[in-house]
SEZATOR-954609 format. One record per residue (C-alpha): residue number from 0; residue in one letter; chain; x, y, z. Coordinates in pm, 1 decimal. Example, Ala and Ser with C-alpha at 12.3 -4.5 7.8 and 13.67 -1.06 7.14 Angstrom:
2
0, A, A, 1230.0, -450.0, 780.0
1, S, A, 1367.0, -106.0, 714.0
//
This chain:
443
0, M, A, 8944.3, 12943.0, 8780.7
1, E, A, 9255.4, 12797.1, 9033.0
2, N, A, 9185.3, 12496.9, 8939.3
3, M, A, 9167.5, 12486.1, 8536.9
4, A, A, 9512.0, 12677.2, 8598.8
5, S, A, 9625.7, 12376.4, 8823.3
6, V, A, 9498.6, 12162.1, 8552.5
7, A, A, 9704.7, 12376.1, 8279.6
8, K, A, 10019.8, 12406.6, 8507.6
9, R, A, 10016.6, 12004.6, 8559.4
10, V, A, 9960.3, 11969.0, 8177.5
11, G, A, 10238.3, 12207.7, 8097.5
12, Y, A, 10465.2, 11951.4, 8286.5
13, L, A, 10435.9, 11707.6, 8023.3
14, L, A, 10621.2, 11956.9, 7797.3
15, Y, A, 10856.7, 12080.2, 8013.8
16, A, A, 10656.1, 12395.9, 7943.4
17, V, A, 10745.2, 12565.4, 8360.1
18, D, A, 10807.8, 12861.8, 8555.7
19, R, A, 11163.1, 12884.4, 8611.0
20, N, A, 11043.1, 13106.1, 8916.7
21, T, A, 10794.1, 12881.3, 9063.3
22, T, A, 11030.5, 12557.7, 9025.2
23, T, A, 11323.4, 12712.5, 9200.0
24, F, A, 11429.9, 12591.9, 9566.6
25, E, A, 11649.6, 12657.8, 9788.8
26, T, A, 11663.0, 12334.5, 9960.0
27, A, A, 11565.1, 11985.4, 9918.3
28, E, A, 11310.0, 11955.1, 10154.2
29, E, A, 11114.8, 12222.8, 9954.9
30, V, A, 11100.0, 12048.1, 9616.3
31, P, A, 10792.2, 11832.6, 9544.7
32, S, A, 10686.6, 11504.3, 9396.9
33, F, A, 10600.9, 11650.2, 9053.9
34, I, A, 10525.6, 11328.7, 8934.8
35, N, A, 10287.9, 11228.4, 9167.0
36, Q, A, 10084.2, 11544.2, 9088.3
37, A, A, 10124.2, 11472.6, 8727.0
38, F, A, 9980.9, 11113.7, 8764.4
39, P, A, 9594.1, 11239.9, 8740.9
40, V, A, 9721.0, 11412.4, 8409.6
41, F, A, 9879.5, 11061.2, 8317.4
42, F, A, 9572.1, 10897.0, 8385.5
43, A, A, 9346.3, 11099.3, 8216.0
44, L, A, 9581.4, 11140.6, 7893.1
45, I, A, 9562.8, 10747.7, 7884.5
46, I, A, 9169.8, 10743.6, 7874.7
47, L, A, 9183.1, 11047.0, 7557.5
48, E, A, 9458.5, 10791.8, 7367.8
49, Y, A, 9160.1, 10507.0, 7462.4
50, L, A, 8900.2, 10681.3, 7310.8
51, I, A, 9106.4, 10852.6, 7022.9
52, N, A, 9229.6, 10485.7, 6868.0
53, W, A, 8842.4, 10345.9, 6918.7
54, A, A, 8706.6, 10657.2, 6803.3
55, M, A, 8974.9, 10610.4, 6467.5
56, G, A, 8908.4, 10167.5, 6475.5
57, K, A, 9255.2, 10144.5, 6591.0
58, P, A, 9368.0, 9912.4, 6842.5
59, V, A, 9343.5, 9997.7, 7127.2
60, F, A, 9576.0, 9879.9, 7494.8
61, R, A, 9498.4, 9546.6, 7617.1
62, T, A, 9344.2, 9506.5, 7955.4
63, N, A, 9604.5, 9270.0, 8071.8
64, D, A, 9930.6, 9476.6, 7914.6
65, G, A, 9803.8, 9806.5, 8027.3
66, L, A, 9715.1, 9690.8, 8418.4
67, T, A, 10064.9, 9545.8, 8419.4
68, S, A, 10254.2, 9858.7, 8290.5
69, C, A, 10047.6, 10066.4, 8531.2
70, G, A, 10188.0, 9781.8, 8776.0
71, H, A, 10505.6, 9856.6, 8725.1
72, G, A, 10455.0, 10238.4, 8751.0
73, F, A, 10291.1, 10184.2, 9094.6
74, V, A, 10611.8, 9931.4, 9226.6
75, M, A, 10861.1, 10223.6, 9106.4
76, E, A, 10676.7, 10513.0, 9288.1
77, T, A, 10609.0, 10284.5, 9609.4
78, T, A, 10924.2, 10155.5, 9649.8
79, K, A, 11106.1, 10467.2, 9543.6
80, L, A, 10993.5, 10654.2, 9855.8
81, L, A, 11238.7, 10368.5, 10085.2
82, T, A, 11526.3, 10462.5, 9891.4
83, R, A, 11474.2, 10815.1, 9805.4
84, G, A, 11751.4, 11030.7, 9685.5
85, I, A, 12035.0, 10761.8, 9692.3
86, E, A, 12107.3, 10778.0, 9318.1
87, L, A, 12252.0, 11127.6, 9450.1
88, A, A, 12412.4, 11004.8, 9773.0
89, G, A, 12737.8, 11234.9, 9788.4
90, Y, A, 12635.1, 11547.8, 9578.8
91, T, A, 12585.4, 11750.7, 9832.0
92, W, A, 12931.6, 11679.2, 9975.5
93, L, A, 13057.4, 11737.1, 9622.1
94, Y, A, 12893.1, 12076.1, 9577.5
95, E, A, 13076.9, 12203.7, 9886.6
96, R, A, 13366.6, 12204.9, 9686.6
97, R, A, 13219.3, 12324.4, 9364.5
98, F, A, 13440.9, 12511.8, 9116.5
99, L, A, 13205.9, 12740.0, 9045.2
100, N, A, 12948.7, 12944.5, 9283.6
101, P, A, 12624.7, 13090.0, 9131.9
102, S, A, 12318.3, 13190.3, 9327.4
103, W, A, 12079.1, 12896.1, 9371.6
104, D, A, 11803.0, 13080.8, 9225.2
105, S, A, 12041.4, 13220.5, 8919.6
106, P, A, 11855.0, 13168.1, 8599.9
107, W, A, 12268.8, 12979.2, 8466.7
108, V, A, 12163.3, 12764.2, 8749.8
109, W, A, 11810.6, 12659.1, 8621.4
110, W, A, 11929.4, 12615.3, 8272.8
111, A, A, 12241.1, 12453.9, 8363.3
112, A, A, 12027.9, 12199.0, 8581.7
113, A, A, 11782.3, 12122.5, 8251.2
114, I, A, 12053.0, 12059.6, 8006.0
115, G, A, 12285.1, 11935.0, 8253.5
116, S, A, 12059.3, 11656.8, 8358.2
117, D, A, 11895.8, 11577.6, 8059.3
118, L, A, 12299.6, 11484.8, 7881.6
119, A, A, 12334.5, 11290.7, 8204.0
120, Y, A, 12023.8, 11102.3, 8133.7
121, Y, A, 12112.5, 11005.0, 7792.7
122, W, A, 12423.7, 10857.6, 7920.8
123, V, A, 12270.2, 10597.5, 8188.8
124, H, A, 11999.1, 10535.7, 7927.3
125, R, A, 12262.3, 10436.1, 7713.0
126, I, A, 12451.1, 10235.7, 7961.6
127, A, A, 12171.4, 10085.4, 8052.8
128, H, A, 12135.5, 9958.5, 7747.2
129, E, A, 12493.8, 9879.2, 7662.7
130, V, A, 12607.1, 9700.4, 7986.5
131, N, A, 12407.9, 9338.4, 8064.6
132, F, A, 12403.3, 9402.1, 8465.3
133, F, A, 12278.2, 9765.6, 8443.9
134, W, A, 12000.7, 9612.8, 8151.1
135, S, A, 11891.3, 9380.8, 8435.8
136, G, A, 11761.7, 9686.8, 8561.1
137, H, A, 11627.8, 9860.9, 8273.5
138, Q, A, 11463.3, 9573.0, 8059.4
139, V, A, 11128.1, 9531.6, 8198.5
140, H, A, 11058.0, 9882.0, 8079.9
141, H, A, 11072.7, 9732.4, 7748.1
142, S, A, 10890.6, 9446.5, 7805.2
143, S, A, 10570.6, 9586.8, 7690.7
144, E, A, 10467.9, 9450.6, 7305.5
145, D, A, 10219.5, 9735.1, 7280.0
146, Y, A, 10346.5, 10108.7, 7236.8
147, N, A, 10106.4, 10325.5, 7431.0
148, L, A, 10109.4, 10588.2, 7709.6
149, T, A, 10068.1, 10304.2, 7966.3
150, T, A, 10406.6, 10178.2, 7835.3
151, A, A, 10569.4, 10518.9, 7981.3
152, L, A, 10471.1, 10363.2, 8321.3
153, R, A, 10623.6, 10017.6, 8300.9
154, Q, A, 10938.4, 10163.4, 8478.4
155, S, A, 11194.3, 9991.9, 8677.2
156, A, A, 11245.8, 9984.7, 9067.6
157, Y, A, 11625.1, 9922.3, 9050.6
158, Q, A, 11671.2, 10191.3, 8758.9
159, K, A, 11763.9, 10455.4, 9001.0
160, Y, A, 12066.2, 10214.3, 9165.0
161, F, A, 12282.8, 10203.6, 8820.7
162, S, A, 12244.0, 10603.2, 8747.4
163, F, A, 12448.2, 10679.7, 9116.2
164, G, A, 12727.9, 10915.2, 8982.3
165, F, A, 12638.4, 11046.1, 8640.8
166, Y, A, 12435.6, 11342.1, 8786.7
167, H, A, 12732.3, 11401.8, 9010.5
168, P, A, 12973.3, 11667.9, 8801.2
169, L, A, 12722.2, 11901.8, 8767.2
170, A, A, 12772.2, 11955.7, 9154.7
171, L, A, 13072.7, 12063.2, 9082.5
172, L, A, 12947.4, 12375.7, 8837.2
173, G, A, 12804.1, 12457.5, 9102.7
174, V, A, 12427.1, 12318.8, 9036.4
175, P, A, 12236.5, 12236.9, 9382.4
176, L, A, 12079.3, 11934.6, 9449.1
177, P, A, 11736.7, 12117.1, 9437.8
178, A, A, 11791.7, 12209.4, 9042.9
179, I, A, 11873.0, 11835.7, 8986.6
180, L, A, 11575.2, 11698.2, 9211.7
181, V, A, 11360.1, 11909.6, 9050.1
182, H, A, 11486.8, 11831.0, 8660.1
183, V, A, 11518.4, 11462.1, 8682.0
184, Q, A, 11143.5, 11478.4, 8812.9
185, F, A, 11044.1, 11694.8, 8464.6
186, N, A, 11271.6, 11488.2, 8208.6
187, L, A, 11097.8, 11174.0, 8305.9
188, I, A, 10753.0, 11340.2, 8270.2
189, Y, A, 10814.5, 11483.0, 7941.1
190, Q, A, 10879.9, 11126.2, 7831.0
191, F, A, 10551.1, 11010.4, 7933.6
192, W, A, 10387.0, 11193.2, 7646.1
193, I, A, 10638.8, 11017.7, 7339.5
194, H, A, 10470.6, 10708.2, 7450.8
195, T, A, 10199.1, 10666.3, 7209.6
196, E, A, 10168.4, 10622.3, 6832.1
197, V, A, 9876.8, 10874.2, 6815.5
198, V, A, 10097.1, 11145.4, 6710.2
199, K, A, 10324.6, 11060.7, 6414.4
200, T, A, 10562.3, 11342.8, 6332.1
201, L, A, 10622.3, 11697.6, 6495.2
202, G, A, 10811.6, 11832.6, 6124.6
203, P, A, 11101.8, 12073.8, 6284.8
204, L, A, 11076.0, 11992.2, 6592.8
205, E, A, 11208.5, 11618.1, 6524.6
206, W, A, 11552.5, 11754.7, 6466.9
207, V, A, 11581.6, 11891.9, 6867.8
208, F, A, 11318.4, 11714.2, 7065.7
209, N, A, 11296.7, 11354.9, 7141.1
210, T, A, 10950.6, 11277.3, 6972.4
211, P, A, 10696.0, 10976.7, 6959.0
212, S, A, 10834.0, 10896.1, 6644.6
213, H, A, 11191.0, 10900.8, 6740.7
214, H, A, 11085.0, 10721.0, 7059.7
215, R, A, 10911.4, 10429.9, 6865.5
216, V, A, 11241.5, 10326.3, 6720.4
217, H, A, 11408.4, 10326.8, 7037.0
218, H, A, 11098.0, 10039.7, 7184.4
219, G, A, 11185.6, 9836.4, 6848.2
220, V, A, 11336.8, 9518.8, 6818.9
221, N, A, 11398.0, 9512.0, 6458.2
222, K, A, 11750.8, 9523.1, 6399.0
223, W, A, 11750.5, 9859.1, 6272.7
224, C, A, 11599.4, 9994.1, 6620.7
225, L, A, 11810.1, 9820.2, 6857.2
226, D, A, 12050.7, 10055.1, 7069.1
227, K, A, 11914.4, 10356.4, 6917.0
228, N, A, 11757.4, 10693.8, 6988.1
229, Y, A, 11826.4, 10707.6, 7425.1
230, A, A, 11722.1, 11083.5, 7456.4
231, G, A, 11541.3, 11227.8, 7735.6
232, V, A, 11422.4, 11554.1, 7605.8
233, L, A, 11657.0, 11660.8, 7362.4
234, I, A, 11742.6, 11433.3, 7066.1
235, I, A, 12036.5, 11634.0, 6980.1
236, W, A, 12260.6, 11380.2, 7196.1
237, D, A, 12209.8, 11103.3, 6992.7
238, R, A, 12279.3, 11305.7, 6651.8
239, I, A, 12634.2, 11410.0, 6850.7
240, F, A, 12708.0, 11056.1, 6954.1
241, G, A, 12620.9, 10868.7, 6665.7
242, T, A, 12279.8, 10676.1, 6812.5
243, F, A, 12047.9, 10852.9, 6591.4
244, E, A, 11784.4, 10634.3, 6381.5
245, P, A, 11482.9, 10783.1, 6205.0
246, E, A, 11159.2, 10565.8, 6165.3
247, R, A, 11121.7, 10406.3, 5878.5
248, E, A, 10764.9, 10433.0, 5685.4
249, N, A, 10788.8, 10124.2, 5488.9
250, E, A, 10878.8, 9901.0, 5787.9
251, K, A, 10655.7, 9827.5, 6075.3
252, I, A, 10815.3, 9865.3, 6444.1
253, V, A, 10777.0, 9529.1, 6666.7
254, Y, A, 10784.3, 9614.6, 7044.7
255, G, A, 10861.9, 9413.5, 7313.7
256, L, A, 11172.8, 9225.5, 7402.5
257, V, A, 11396.5, 9054.5, 7183.2
258, S, A, 11335.2, 8760.7, 7384.2
259, Q, A, 11030.5, 8814.8, 7476.5
260, P, A, 10878.0, 8682.6, 7828.8
261, Q, A, 10575.5, 8505.2, 7837.3
262, T, A, 10354.9, 8661.8, 8117.5
263, F, A, 10196.5, 8972.4, 8294.9
264, N, A, 10370.9, 8856.0, 8649.0
265, V, A, 10482.7, 9223.8, 8699.5
266, F, A, 10724.3, 9041.5, 9007.7
267, Y, A, 10883.7, 8818.9, 8765.1
268, L, A, 10909.5, 9109.7, 8484.0
269, Q, A, 11117.3, 9315.0, 8737.4
270, H, A, 11361.9, 9064.4, 8859.6
271, F, A, 11389.8, 8780.4, 8578.6
272, Y, A, 11699.5, 8898.0, 8411.5
273, F, A, 11955.1, 8970.3, 8714.7
274, P, A, 11979.3, 8564.7, 8755.8
275, Y, A, 12025.6, 8511.4, 8381.8
276, V, A, 12310.7, 8766.8, 8355.9
277, V, A, 12489.0, 8561.4, 8641.4
278, R, A, 12438.2, 8249.5, 8530.0
279, K, A, 12560.7, 8376.2, 8200.9
280, A, A, 12834.5, 8543.1, 8337.4
281, L, A, 12915.1, 8217.4, 8569.2
282, R, A, 12935.8, 7988.9, 8240.4
283, M, A, 13236.4, 8165.4, 8114.9
284, D, A, 13537.7, 7990.1, 8067.5
285, S, A, 13747.6, 8282.0, 8231.0
286, W, A, 13768.2, 8565.0, 8514.3
287, R, A, 13798.0, 8812.4, 8167.5
288, N, A, 13494.7, 8646.6, 7999.2
289, T, A, 13302.3, 8658.9, 8328.0
290, L, A, 13343.7, 9031.7, 8399.2
291, K, A, 13245.5, 9082.1, 8037.7
292, G, A, 12978.8, 8885.7, 8087.2
293, L, A, 12835.6, 9114.9, 8322.7
294, F, A, 12941.5, 9446.6, 8183.4
295, Y, A, 12952.7, 9426.7, 7770.8
296, G, A, 12639.4, 9434.0, 7604.8
297, P, A, 12358.8, 9213.4, 7631.2
298, G, A, 12466.5, 9039.2, 7342.4
299, W, A, 12810.2, 8978.9, 7368.8
300, S, A, 12943.5, 8598.9, 7337.0
301, P, A, 13298.2, 8546.6, 7358.3
302, G, A, 13475.2, 8662.2, 7043.9
303, A, A, 13230.2, 8871.0, 6938.8
304, P, A, 13251.2, 9269.0, 6938.0
305, R, A, 13145.9, 9477.9, 7310.2
306, L, A, 12774.5, 9484.6, 7224.0
307, G, A, 12761.5, 9156.5, 7006.0
308, D, A, 12767.9, 9071.9, 6667.1
309, P, A, 12434.9, 9199.6, 6486.2
310, N, A, 12455.1, 8902.1, 6215.2
311, H, A, 12387.6, 8663.4, 6496.2
312, L, A, 12083.4, 8868.9, 6613.8
313, P, A, 11726.7, 8761.1, 6520.1
314, N, A, 11574.0, 8952.3, 6228.0
315, I, A, 11242.6, 9000.8, 6366.9
316, K, A, 11012.9, 9119.7, 6185.5
317, A, A, 10633.3, 9254.5, 6136.8
318, P, A, 10392.0, 9040.8, 6248.1
319, R, A, 10511.3, 8878.6, 6576.1
320, K, A, 10258.8, 8713.7, 6766.5
321, K, A, 10170.4, 8840.9, 7080.1
322, Y, A, 10120.8, 8667.0, 7409.7
323, D, A, 9794.0, 8760.1, 7505.0
324, P, A, 9634.1, 8531.7, 7702.0
325, K, A, 9242.0, 8633.8, 7762.9
326, L, A, 9003.6, 8628.9, 8081.2
327, P, A, 8654.4, 8668.7, 8064.1
328, T, A, 8529.5, 9044.0, 8029.6
329, L, A, 8388.8, 9066.6, 8377.8
330, L, A, 8736.2, 8942.7, 8541.9
331, Q, A, 8888.1, 9167.7, 8365.7
332, F, A, 8628.8, 9463.9, 8501.2
333, Y, A, 8715.4, 9296.9, 8826.6
334, F, A, 9046.8, 9438.3, 8784.3
335, V, A, 9036.7, 9759.8, 8631.0
336, V, A, 8780.6, 9820.9, 8932.8
337, H, A, 9087.0, 9739.9, 9147.2
338, F, A, 9328.4, 9924.5, 8987.2
339, F, A, 9185.4, 10271.8, 9095.2
340, V, A, 9162.0, 10096.8, 9427.0
341, F, A, 9526.1, 10057.3, 9397.8
342, L, A, 9547.5, 10393.1, 9299.9
343, V, A, 9391.9, 10500.7, 9583.0
344, V, A, 9602.7, 10269.7, 9838.7
345, Q, A, 9906.8, 10426.6, 9640.1
346, Q, A, 9845.8, 10774.6, 9714.1
347, V, A, 9743.6, 10788.9, 10073.4
348, Y, A, 10090.4, 10572.6, 10100.8
349, V, A, 10262.5, 10857.1, 9905.8
350, Q, A, 10094.3, 11106.4, 10122.4
351, K, A, 10117.0, 10969.0, 10474.5
352, F, A, 10433.0, 10831.7, 10420.3
353, A, A, 10585.0, 11054.9, 10619.3
354, T, A, 10385.1, 10982.8, 10917.5
355, F, A, 10449.9, 10615.2, 10879.4
356, T, A, 10627.8, 10350.8, 11064.9
357, W, A, 10825.1, 10141.5, 10902.1
358, L, A, 10631.8, 9842.9, 10974.5
359, T, A, 10324.3, 10044.2, 10802.3
360, A, A, 10482.6, 10140.9, 10536.2
361, L, A, 10643.9, 9817.4, 10438.7
362, M, A, 10263.3, 9687.7, 10510.4
363, Y, A, 10202.9, 9925.7, 10271.5
364, M, A, 10414.0, 9853.7, 9990.2
365, V, A, 10366.7, 9470.0, 10062.3
366, F, A, 10030.7, 9503.9, 9941.7
367, I, A, 10074.5, 9689.2, 9625.7
368, V, A, 10291.8, 9499.3, 9514.9
369, A, A, 10103.3, 9163.6, 9596.9
370, S, A, 9801.7, 9335.7, 9389.5
371, F, A, 9961.5, 9395.8, 9094.0
372, T, A, 10154.5, 9018.9, 9116.4
373, V, A, 9791.3, 8877.7, 9165.9
374, S, A, 9642.8, 9030.1, 8832.4
375, G, A, 9898.2, 8952.5, 8659.8
376, A, A, 9937.6, 8566.1, 8796.9
377, M, A, 9527.5, 8566.6, 8680.2
378, F, A, 9568.0, 8684.0, 8386.3
379, D, A, 9836.0, 8446.0, 8296.3
380, G, A, 9613.7, 8120.8, 8437.9
381, A, A, 9861.9, 8059.4, 8744.7
382, P, A, 9683.0, 7824.2, 8947.7
383, W, A, 9775.2, 7993.5, 9314.5
384, A, A, 9672.8, 8325.9, 9168.7
385, P, A, 9259.2, 8277.9, 9343.4
386, L, A, 9399.2, 8138.6, 9657.2
387, L, A, 9652.2, 8454.8, 9661.0
388, E, A, 9372.8, 8713.8, 9611.3
389, V, A, 9227.2, 8553.5, 9888.0
390, L, A, 9497.1, 8643.8, 10118.5
391, R, A, 9534.7, 9002.2, 9995.4
392, C, A, 9137.2, 9065.0, 9999.3
393, G, A, 9143.1, 8897.9, 10388.6
394, A, A, 9458.1, 9058.9, 10469.5
395, Y, A, 9307.8, 9406.9, 10383.7
396, V, A, 8971.4, 9314.0, 10544.6
397, I, A, 9174.4, 9240.6, 10871.4
398, Y, A, 9411.6, 9569.4, 10882.9
399, F, A, 9146.4, 9809.9, 10793.8
400, R, A, 8870.0, 9666.0, 10982.1
401, S, A, 9015.6, 9912.4, 11282.3
402, R, A, 9187.1, 10171.1, 11085.1
403, D, A, 9087.7, 10436.5, 10815.6
404, L, A, 9245.4, 10454.1, 10470.0
405, T, A, 9135.3, 10772.1, 10355.7
406, G, A, 8978.9, 10904.1, 10640.7
407, I, A, 8614.7, 10947.5, 10440.9
408, W, A, 8428.5, 10735.7, 10601.4
409, G, A, 8147.9, 10614.8, 10361.8
410, V, A, 8404.8, 10538.3, 10146.2
411, D, A, 8632.1, 10342.6, 10367.6
412, V, A, 8280.3, 10132.2, 10500.3
413, V, A, 8204.0, 10053.8, 10112.4
414, L, A, 8606.1, 9957.0, 10060.4
415, L, A, 8571.8, 9714.0, 10360.2
416, Y, A, 8264.5, 9565.8, 10294.9
417, Y, A, 8363.6, 9533.5, 9905.5
418, F, A, 8702.2, 9360.7, 10005.5
419, A, A, 8460.6, 9095.3, 10241.4
420, V, A, 8249.9, 9011.1, 9974.8
421, C, A, 8577.1, 8959.1, 9721.1
422, T, A, 8741.2, 8760.9, 9983.3
423, F, A, 8413.0, 8521.4, 10002.9
424, I, A, 8421.7, 8454.7, 9684.8
425, W, A, 8775.4, 8375.7, 9630.8
426, V, A, 8721.2, 8154.8, 9891.6
427, N, A, 8452.5, 7980.5, 9727.8
428, W, A, 8673.0, 7940.5, 9420.6
429, S, A, 8964.8, 7822.2, 9591.8
430, M, A, 8795.5, 7546.4, 9779.3
431, K, A, 8688.5, 7410.9, 9453.1
432, T, A, 9000.2, 7403.3, 9315.9
433, L, A, 9140.8, 7236.5, 9599.1
434, T, A, 8870.6, 6983.5, 9620.4
435, S, A, 8852.6, 6946.2, 9243.2
436, G, A, 9243.4, 6911.3, 9238.7
437, K, A, 9315.5, 7091.8, 8972.5
438, A, A, 9320.1, 7476.6, 8895.6
439, L, A, 8975.7, 7576.3, 8760.6
440, K, A, 8952.1, 7742.2, 8389.6
441, F, A, 8787.0, 8089.2, 8384.7
442, E, A, 8499.2, 8032.0, 8139.4
//
């Protein structure tokens, strides 16, 4: 019964159905990682969504796109531990100079944090779309051409840096830091389940809450979808500030970016837009336009309105061909197996991070990032991918030959031998590549 109650509680996180008494904390150190607790529920629902679509004869998520989306989520959660709290730096200093002084466990504080952080998120999200340099840190979330629950995990490692200052006014209203740390997490967890096409509409709830229907519009690249529906939990902010757009029954939404990158490389997708913005700004003929190139909308050009001239945007309509290179089924299965290994490594990293040295934490982070970089490179058909897989698998064998990963002897031994076999296989493949003088095709 206790396990069932724990599962029910974690499922409740997705709907913001949480108990105020058990989610109120006096100090920041007491606030748990609710996002990490919700990860098993995320993956259970991804599998459930897959089965529902399969049973209904509808498209299921593609292995290449789904694993890439999960990779971004792993990278975001992994790097976040190295810069924890940076987006809320200075919050406590402001709180000490607050105008109001409610008790930290007051119901008013809990609700003010919930609604206030949601309003702050709306503006963080809106500016992430409407300021070109900020868009560099957010565009990766929109880079999937599919729309399913794996898309929710496609998060930016840099988004947190651009949210600095948006939550800070709540400190002056007497909302303590622990309350913000709680509700920022629940706000993000809520947004997981709205990344689906399985749920169509929710009737009267569509007027108040952000729903799958509203968020599908937000992820569209059709002209009528652009710069709409920025809400986190409450869609009322879009209705109030004039950015609401309902889903249209007569026009299929095309997902992705207006200029869609043709790659599944996690590292590239996280970073490619930053140099593009800088090059655009430096090409301008005046310092004024250089600043506009950085801080006006992604579609802006000299002489155009702040967000760009909508008449110059491509009129994208369905169907748009998706980037979808294929790997043999056996190789796809190989990377699905490794995905679950990545999950184990990432969970160990999260659980033991506080006891790690900086060097150990960095090595885990590099391994996790390299893991998804090489899987994306394999899907892209990059000729250097097999050699990188040799290095990745070999590094695991060398590092964990004298160390435990999980502390479960049988599991650690199996993983060590598995990576040793993988290293041998990819060494053989890489040698064939080098001796032939060209990349081998997976056929």
